[in-house]
C-alpha positions as CSV (number, residue, x, y, z in Angstrom):
1,X,193.7,-2.3,163.8
2,X,191.1,-2.4,166.5
3,X,188.7,-5.4,166.2
4,X,185.9,-6.7,168.3
5,X,184.0,-10.0,168.1
6,X,180.3,-9.4,168.4
7,X,177.2,-11.6,167.9
8,X,174.5,-9.1,168.6
9,X,172.0,-8.7,165.7
10,X,172.5,-5.2,164.2
11,X,168.8,-4.2,164.6
12,X,169.3,-4.8,168.4
13,X,172.5,-2.8,168.1
14,X,170.7,0.2,166.8
15,X,168.0,0.0,169.4
16,X,170.7,-0.3,172.1
17,X,172.3,2.8,170.6
18,X,169.0,4.7,171.2
19,X,169.0,3.5,174.9
20,X,172.6,4.5,175.2
21,X,171.8,8.0,173.8
22,X,169.0,8.3,176.4
23,X,171.4,7.3,179.2
24,X,174.0,9.7,178.0
25,X,171.5,12.5,178.0
26,X,170.4,11.7,181.6
27,X,174.0,11.3,182.8
28,X,175.5,14.3,181.0
29,X,172.8,16.8,179.9
30,X,175.4,19.4,178.9
31,X,176.9,17.1,176.3
32,X,173.7,15.7,175.0
33,X,173.2,12.5,172.9
34,X,175.2,12.0,169.7
35,X,174.2,12.4,166.2
36,X,173.9,9.1,164.4
37,X,174.8,8.2,160.9
38,X,174.3,4.6,159.6
39,X,175.8,3.9,156.2
40,X,174.5,0.7,154.6
41,X,176.1,-0.9,151.5
42,X,174.1,-3.3,149.3
43,X,175.4,-6.8,148.7
44,X,178.9,-5.9,150.0
45,X,180.7,-9.1,151.1
46,X,182.7,-9.7,154.3
47,X,185.9,-9.7,152.2
48,X,185.2,-6.7,150.0
49,X,187.0,-4.1,152.1
50,X,190.7,-3.6,152.6
51,X,190.4,-3.7,156.4
52,X,188.7,-7.2,156.0
53,X,191.4,-8.6,153.7
54,X,190.6,-7.3,150.2
55,X,193.8,-6.9,148.1
56,X,192.5,-6.3,144.5
57,X,191.5,-2.7,145.2
58,X,191.7,-0.2,148.1
59,X,189.1,1.3,150.4
60,X,191.2,3.9,152.2
61,X,188.4,5.9,153.8
62,X,186.6,2.9,155.2
63,X,189.9,1.5,156.4
64,X,190.7,4.7,158.2
65,X,187.3,4.6,159.8
66,X,188.1,1.1,161.1
67,X,191.5,2.1,162.3
68,X,190.0,5.0,164.3
69,X,187.1,3.0,165.6
70,X,186.0,-0.6,166.0
71,X,186.0,-3.3,163.4
72,X,183.5,-6.0,164.2
73,X,184.4,-9.6,163.1
74,X,181.2,-11.5,164.0
75,X,178.4,-9.2,163.1
76,X,175.3,-10.7,161.4
77,X,172.7,-9.3,159.1
78,X,169.1,-10.2,159.7
79,X,168.7,-12.1,156.5
80,X,170.5,-13.1,153.3
81,X,168.5,-10.8,151.0
82,X,167.6,-7.1,151.0
83,X,164.1,-6.5,152.2
84,X,163.9,-8.7,155.3
85,X,167.5,-7.8,156.3
86,X,166.5,-4.1,156.2
87,X,163.3,-4.8,158.1
88,X,165.3,-6.4,160.9
89,X,167.7,-3.5,160.9
90,X,165.0,-0.8,161.1
91,X,162.7,-2.5,163.6
92,X,165.3,-4.3,165.9
93,X,163.5,-7.6,165.4
94,X,164.6,-10.9,163.9
95,X,163.2,-12.5,160.7
96,X,160.7,-14.6,162.6
97,X,159.0,-11.4,163.9
98,X,159.3,-8.8,161.1
99,X,156.3,-8.5,158.7
100,X,158.6,-8.2,155.7
101,X,160.2,-11.6,155.5
102,X,161.1,-11.9,151.8
103,X,161.6,-9.7,148.8
104,X,158.5,-8.9,146.8
105,X,155.4,-6.6,147.0
106,X,155.4,-6.1,150.7
107,X,155.9,-3.1,152.9
108,X,155.8,-2.0,156.5
109,X,152.4,-1.5,157.9
110,X,151.1,1.8,159.4
111,X,152.1,2.7,163.0
112,X,151.9,1.4,165.7
113,X,152.8,-1.7,163.8
114,X,156.3,-2.2,162.4
115,X,157.7,0.7,164.5
116,X,161.1,1.9,163.2
117,X,164.2,3.2,164.8
118,X,163.4,6.5,163.1
119,X,160.1,6.8,164.9
120,X,161.8,6.1,168.2
121,X,164.5,8.6,167.6
122,X,161.9,11.3,166.6
123,X,160.3,10.8,169.9
124,X,163.7,11.4,171.5
125,X,163.9,14.8,169.7
126,X,166.0,13.7,166.7
127,X,165.6,14.9,163.1
128,X,165.6,11.8,160.9
129,X,166.4,11.0,157.3
130,X,166.7,8.1,154.9
131,X,168.6,8.6,151.7
132,X,169.0,5.9,149.0
133,X,167.2,2.6,148.9
134,X,164.1,2.5,151.1
135,X,164.1,-0.1,153.8
136,X,160.4,0.2,154.7
137,X,159.2,-1.6,151.6
138,X,160.6,-3.8,148.8
139,X,158.6,-3.1,145.7
140,X,156.4,-0.2,146.5
141,X,154.7,2.7,144.7
142,X,154.0,4.9,147.7
143,X,156.6,7.6,147.7
144,X,155.4,8.9,151.1
145,X,155.7,5.7,153.0
146,X,159.3,6.4,154.3
147,X,158.0,9.7,155.8
148,X,155.0,7.9,157.3
149,X,157.4,5.5,159.0
150,X,159.4,8.1,161.0
151,X,161.7,9.7,158.5
152,X,161.4,13.5,158.3
153,X,163.3,13.5,155.0
154,X,163.5,10.8,152.3
155,X,165.2,10.9,149.0
156,X,165.6,7.8,146.8
157,X,164.0,4.6,145.6
158,X,160.9,3.0,147.1
159,X,161.2,0.0,144.8
160,X,164.1,-2.4,145.1
161,X,163.6,-3.4,141.5
162,X,164.0,0.2,140.4
163,X,167.1,0.4,142.6
164,X,168.8,-2.1,140.3
165,X,169.4,0.9,138.1
166,X,172.0,3.6,138.7
167,X,170.7,6.0,136.1
168,X,167.1,6.5,137.4
169,X,164.5,8.1,135.3
170,X,162.9,9.2,138.6
171,X,163.3,9.2,142.3
172,X,161.1,10.1,145.3
173,X,161.7,13.2,147.5
174,X,159.3,13.4,150.4
175,X,156.4,12.1,148.5
176,X,157.1,14.0,145.3
177,X,158.5,12.4,142.1
178,X,161.7,13.9,140.8
179,X,162.4,13.1,137.1
180,X,165.7,12.7,135.4
181,X,165.1,13.1,131.7
182,X,168.7,12.5,130.7
183,X,168.7,9.0,132.2
184,X,167.4,5.7,130.7
185,X,167.9,3.4,133.7
186,X,170.9,1.4,132.5
187,X,172.7,4.5,131.1
188,X,172.5,8.2,131.4
189,X,174.2,11.3,132.7
190,X,173.0,11.5,136.3
191,X,174.4,8.7,138.6
192,X,172.3,7.9,141.6
193,X,175.3,7.5,143.9
194,X,176.3,11.1,143.2
195,X,172.8,12.3,144.0
196,X,172.7,10.4,147.3
197,X,176.2,11.6,148.3
198,X,175.2,15.2,147.6
199,X,171.9,14.9,149.4
200,X,173.5,13.3,152.5
201,X,176.1,16.1,152.8
202,X,173.3,18.7,152.4
203,X,171.3,17.1,155.2
204,X,174.3,17.0,157.5
205,X,175.1,20.6,156.8
206,X,171.5,21.8,157.2
207,X,171.1,20.0,160.6
208,X,174.6,20.5,162.0
209,X,173.2,22.2,165.1
210,X,170.6,19.5,165.7
211,X,170.4,16.0,166.9
212,X,169.9,13.9,163.8
213,X,169.8,10.3,162.6
214,X,170.8,9.7,159.0
215,X,170.3,6.3,157.4
216,X,172.3,6.4,154.2
217,X,171.3,3.3,152.3
218,X,173.6,3.2,149.2
219,X,173.2,0.8,146.2
220,X,176.8,-0.2,145.6
221,X,177.9,-2.8,144.7
222,X,174.6,-4.4,143.8
223,X,174.0,-5.1,140.1
224,X,173.6,-3.4,137.7
225,X,177.3,-3.1,137.4
226,X,177.6,0.6,136.7
227,X,179.8,3.5,137.8
228,X,181.0,6.7,136.2
229,X,184.0,6.3,133.9
230,X,186.2,8.2,136.3
231,X,186.0,5.3,138.7
232,X,186.0,2.4,136.2
233,X,189.1,3.8,134.4
234,X,191.1,3.5,137.6
235,X,190.9,-0.3,137.2
236,X,190.6,-0.8,133.4
237,X,193.0,-3.3,132.1
238,X,194.1,-4.4,135.6
239,X,192.1,-7.7,135.6
240,X,191.4,-10.5,133.1
241,X,187.8,-9.8,132.1
242,X,184.8,-11.8,130.8
243,X,182.3,-9.3,129.3
244,X,178.7,-9.6,130.5
245,X,176.3,-9.6,127.5
246,X,173.4,-8.1,129.4
247,X,169.8,-9.1,130.0
248,X,167.9,-8.0,133.1
249,X,171.0,-6.3,134.1
250,X,173.0,-4.0,131.8
251,X,175.7,-5.2,129.5
252,X,179.2,-4.6,130.9
253,X,182.5,-5.2,129.0
254,X,184.6,-4.9,132.2
255,X,182.8,-6.4,135.2
256,X,185.8,-6.6,137.5
257,X,187.0,-3.0,136.8
258,X,183.5,-1.7,137.2
259,X,182.9,-3.6,140.4
260,X,186.1,-2.3,141.9
261,X,185.1,1.2,140.7
262,X,181.7,0.9,142.4
263,X,183.3,0.1,145.8
264,X,185.8,2.9,145.2
265,X,182.8,5.3,144.7
266,X,181.2,3.9,147.9
267,X,184.4,4.4,149.8
268,X,184.7,8.0,148.6
269,X,181.1,8.6,149.8
270,X,182.1,7.4,153.3
271,X,185.1,9.7,153.1
272,X,183.0,12.6,152.1
273,X,180.7,12.1,155.1
274,X,183.6,11.9,157.5
275,X,185.2,15.0,156.0
276,X,181.9,16.9,156.3
277,X,181.7,16.0,160.0
278,X,185.3,17.2,160.5
279,X,184.7,20.4,158.5
280,X,181.6,21.3,160.6
281,X,183.4,20.4,163.8
282,X,180.9,17.8,164.9
283,X,182.8,14.5,164.3
284,X,183.4,14.1,168.0
285,X,179.6,14.4,168.6
286,X,178.6,11.9,165.9
287,X,178.5,8.1,165.9
288,X,179.1,6.7,162.4
289,X,178.3,3.1,161.6
290,X,179.0,1.3,158.3
291,X,177.7,-2.2,157.3
292,X,176.1,-4.2,154.5
293,X,172.7,-5.7,154.2
294,X,173.8,-9.3,153.3
295,X,176.6,-11.3,151.7
296,X,178.0,-10.7,148.2
297,X,176.0,-11.3,145.1
298,X,176.7,-13.4,142.0
299,X,174.7,-11.8,139.2
300,X,174.8,-9.2,136.5
301,X,178.1,-10.4,135.2
302,X,179.6,-10.6,138.7
303,X,180.7,-13.7,140.7
304,X,181.5,-13.5,144.4
305,X,184.6,-15.7,143.8
306,X,186.3,-13.2,141.5
307,X,187.7,-11.1,144.3
308,X,187.0,-13.5,147.1
309,X,184.2,-11.2,148.2
310,X,183.2,-13.5,151.1
311,X,186.7,-13.6,152.4
312,X,187.2,-16.9,154.4
313,X,183.5,-17.5,154.7
314,X,181.3,-20.1,152.8
315,X,178.6,-18.9,150.5
316,X,177.1,-15.5,149.7
317,X,173.8,-13.7,149.2
318,X,170.8,-16.0,149.5
319,X,172.9,-18.7,151.3
320,X,172.2,-19.6,154.9
321,X,175.9,-20.0,155.4
322,X,178.3,-17.5,157.1
323,X,179.0,-15.8,153.8
324,X,175.3,-14.9,153.4
325,X,174.8,-13.3,156.8
326,X,178.1,-12.3,158.4
327,X,178.9,-8.8,157.2
328,X,181.3,-6.0,157.9
329,X,180.5,-3.6,160.7
330,X,182.6,-0.6,161.6
331,X,181.7,1.9,164.3
332,X,183.5,5.2,164.8
333,X,182.8,7.9,167.4
């Protein structure tokens, strides 16, 4: 399997991609710059994928992406927690320069401050979208902020606390609140991961003849531990379980089976995106990247040691060890 050792911060990697796209356009105007899709997992550890050594469950679509592309082995997130890591990713700056340096009630400031990759790509003629968990704020109430920061289309959570839940009572779509009356947060009928997959595929389809940048920021496998039964049942009874009684996060009788099911759902979303590109005949014109925002969590009934989620690395989320900041990165074009 191809692998590459890389120590470039991923925000810089994204900005470099923009410059590369510009150079490609200048050198070969007939071909034009590529479409760009960046898929970001939430709290996925370095060892949580088959192509990085995971053996308790399979990730066939992501593994195939790695086999057909590049698997990076020394790729680092900008921080050990969500908000500052995403701020680094979207602005191309390190944590000493970004405005959003911690989780909490903080958000990107109005342009020209905290310029995002989306704004830069819009200037280059791209149509831009962010779907899932907003990276331009942590706990916010302004559903229009992602659109103000360069994203033509936004659908998802603007509050990271709200994004703990997989059965949302409401989500934001381009500044308008969409309500899900059959959901109660910790339980319900409409799973957010299904909604984000559907919306991402619809965006790709609608913009298949355009240059576009899609930032698909998925929740899995962050706690709550929650996934539709179809995915959990694949692993039910396979592991020795210690039920989680609940609290801030939902109660879960089978944390390990559910965690494995969540990553399986994530893997199938990646597979669906790659299939859509092939179906539309644009996969050779599309750069797809997959990564995680920081190391693996230990909360909500989950422990990073259960499945060796950090692989050979020490520590996990919130730790300034390798396990907290070294994350998977796969690039396929």
